[in-house]
N, C-alpha and C positions, 0 to 999 in steps of 0.2 A: 504494500500500500504506500502511495506517495504522501506528500505533505503539501498543504496549501498555505500560502502567506497572503494575508490581506494587507496590502502595502499602500501607504499614503505617499503620493508623488509630490506633495507640496503645492504651492500656489502658482507656479509657473517658471520661476527662475530655476534651472537645473542645479545650480550651486546650493540651493536650499533643500535639496534632497538629503535625508539623513545618511550617515555612514552605514547604518545597518541595512537600510533600504538598498543602498548601492551594492553591498555584499550579497544580499539576497537575489538581486537582479542578475548579478554575475553568474550565479549558480542555477538560474531558472532554466527548466526545459520548455516551459510554456508560459507565456505572458498574455493575459486577457486585459486589455487596457481601455480606458474611457477617453472621451473626446477632449477633455481639458488637460490631458497628460502631455507634457512637453515632449516633442519629437526627439530632442537631444537626449532625454532620459532613455528612450527606447534603444539608442545606440550603445548603451552600456552592456546589453545582453551579449552572450556568446553567439558565435556565428550561426550555429545550428538551432538556436532557440526559435520555437514557433510562436509568432506574435499574431494575436487575433484581436481585431477591433470589435468591441461590444458596447460602444458608447452611444450617447444620444445628445442631440442638439435641437433646440427649439421644439421640444416635444416629440421629435422623431427618433424612435428607438431602432437601433440596428437589430437588436434581439430583445424579446420580452424577458423580464427578470427571471421567470421560471426556466427559460431555456438557458440563460446564463448560468444559473445554479446547476443545471444538469450537465452543462459543458464542463464546468469546473470539476464536478464529481467524476465525470467520465475520465478526464485526464489523471486525476488523483488515483483512480482505480488502476490505471496503467503504470503505477509506480513512478509517476512524474513529480518533479518539483514544480508546483504550479504557483504563479504569482498573479493574483487579482490586483491589478494596479489602478488606483483611483487618483484623481486630482485632489489636492488638499489632504484631509484626513479621512480614512475609510468609515469612521463612525460619525462624521458630521454631514448629515444629509447625503450620505453616499451609499445607503442601503447595505452597508457592511454588516450591520446587525442581522439582517435577513439572511445573508449568505452564511454568516457564522452559524446561525441556528440550523439552517438546512444541512450544512456539512457535518456539524456535530451530531445531529440526529442520524446521519448516515454512517457515523463512526470514523469520520475522516479527521486526521490531526490537523489542527489549524493554529497558526500563530499570527497575531496582529502586529504590524509594524506601523506605529503612529506617524502621521505626517503633519506638516505645518498647514493649518487650515487658512484659507483666504479670509475667513472671518476676522482673523487677527492680523494676518500678513498684509492685507490690502490697506486697512487704515494705517498701519505702521509705515508701510512704504510710501504712503501719501503724507507722512509726518503728522498724522492725527493720533494722539494718544487716547486709547479707549478709556483709561482712567487717569485722573489728574487731581491732585489735592486741591480741594476747595471748589472743584468744578464737577467732577464725576467720580462717584464711589461705587457705581454699579454699571454693568452692561449686559445686554441680552442678545443672543443670536437667534434670528427668526427667519423662517422661510417665507418668501413672498409668493410661493407657488399657488395658483388659483384653486387648486383642488384640496387645499389643506383646511380651509374654513377658519382662518385665524381670528381669535377674539382680541382685537387690538386694544380693547380697554384694559386687558391684563398687563399691558406694557406702558400704560399712561405715565407711571411714576418712575420708570427705569431711566436713569440718567442718559445712557447712550444705547442706541439701538443699531445693530448691524443686521441688515436685511439681505439675504442671499436669494438669488433667483427672483428678484422683484422688479427688474428693469421694465418689463412690459406692462406691469401694473403700477408703476411708480405714481401716476396721477391718482389712481384710486386709493393706494396706500396712504399717500399724503393727506387726502381728504378724510380718510378713516381716522388717521392719527389726530388731525385737528378736531374731529368730532369727539374724540376721547378727552379733549381738554389740553392737548399739547399746544404750546405757543405757535401761532402761524409764522412768527418771525424766527423760529428756531432754525439754526443753520443745518444744511444738508450737503453731503458730498457724495459723488459717485466716482468710484475708482475703477476705471476700465483696464483690463489686462494687467492686473497688478503684478509687480515685481519683474515684468518683462520690459524690453526696450520700447515696446509700444504703449507703455502705461500712460494714461491720461486721467487727470483729475478735474472734475467739473463741480464747482461750488454753487450752491443755490440756497433756497429756504423752503420750508414746508409750504408756505403760501404760494411761492412761485411755482413749485412743482405741482401743486393742486390746481392752479389756474392755467399756467402755460409751461408745461414741463420742458426742460432743456433736452436737447438731443443726446442720447446716451446709447452707445453700442455695447452689445454683449460680447463676452462675459463681463459683468461689472458688479461691484458690491456697493450697496447703498448704506450710508452712515448718517444717523440722525442724532443730534445732541450738541450741547454747547462746546464740546471738545473740538468740533469741526472748526470753530472760530480760531482755535489755537493752531490747527493745521493750516488754515488760510493764511494766518500771520506768518507762520514758518515758511510756507511756500513763497510768499511775497519777499521775505528776507532772502531766501535762496535765489530767487529770480534776480533781485537787485545785486546780490553778490556776483552772480554769473555775468550780469551786464557790466559790472565794474571790472571784473577780470578780463572780459572781452575788450573793453575800452583800453585797458592798460596794455594788452597785447598788441592792439592795433596801433598804439602810440609807440610801439617798439620797446616798451619797458618789460624786462624779464621779471615775472613775479614768482 
C-alpha cells in the first residue's frame, strides 16, 4: 500500500513552499494538482512523476470531488507515493478534510503537509497587517462562495475580515456587511495574484465597493478593516521611496 500526502503549495511564490513540501514532491510518483499551484513548483518533481491536473477555475471542475478521491485511492493502492497538491493550505477551503476522511476510511496512510494560506500571505505581501495594536485584535477568514449561505452578521464585530473566493460577489458582500452595521467608510483592499510578480493591490471602501465596485481580476483576496489604512500608508511610502530612488539614479547618483 502506498502513502498519500496532502500538501499545501503556498500562495503563489514558489520560494514560499515549505522545505518538507519540497522533499515530498521530490519523492512523489504521482502528483494531482489544483489550478492555483505555481507551475514552477511542478518542476520540482522527478522526471518520471505522473502529474495530473484536477483543479477548477470559475466554477468549472476538471473532475468532480468524488472522482478525485477515487483517483487518489487508486494510485495509493498501487503502492505509489501520491501527492495531492493544493494552493495555499490543504485545510483552508481546499477540501482537504474531505479527502483525508475518505482515504482514512479506506485504510490509506495519509500525512498532511501544511502550506502558507493566501488568507495570511496576501495581506502580508500587500503590507497590510491582519492584527495591529490599538487597531485590530481579531481577524476572521471567510469564504465568499455563493453556495455557502454566509450569515454576515456573525462577522459584524470582527476587526479584520479576509474574504476568499469573493471577487465576483464583492458588491453584494459589501452591501451585506454595511447592513450588519459595519462602517460604509471602512477601508477595503483587494490583493490580486498575491506574492507573484503580477501582484496588484486595489484600495477602496465598503461604500465604494457597494455602489461602484472597482475592477478586480481573479484570483484575489478581499480584506476589510481599519488595518487596510495602514497598508495604504505603507504602500504610499514604498511608492515614494521607489520614485526617489529612480530620480537619484536618473541624476547619475549611485545610491
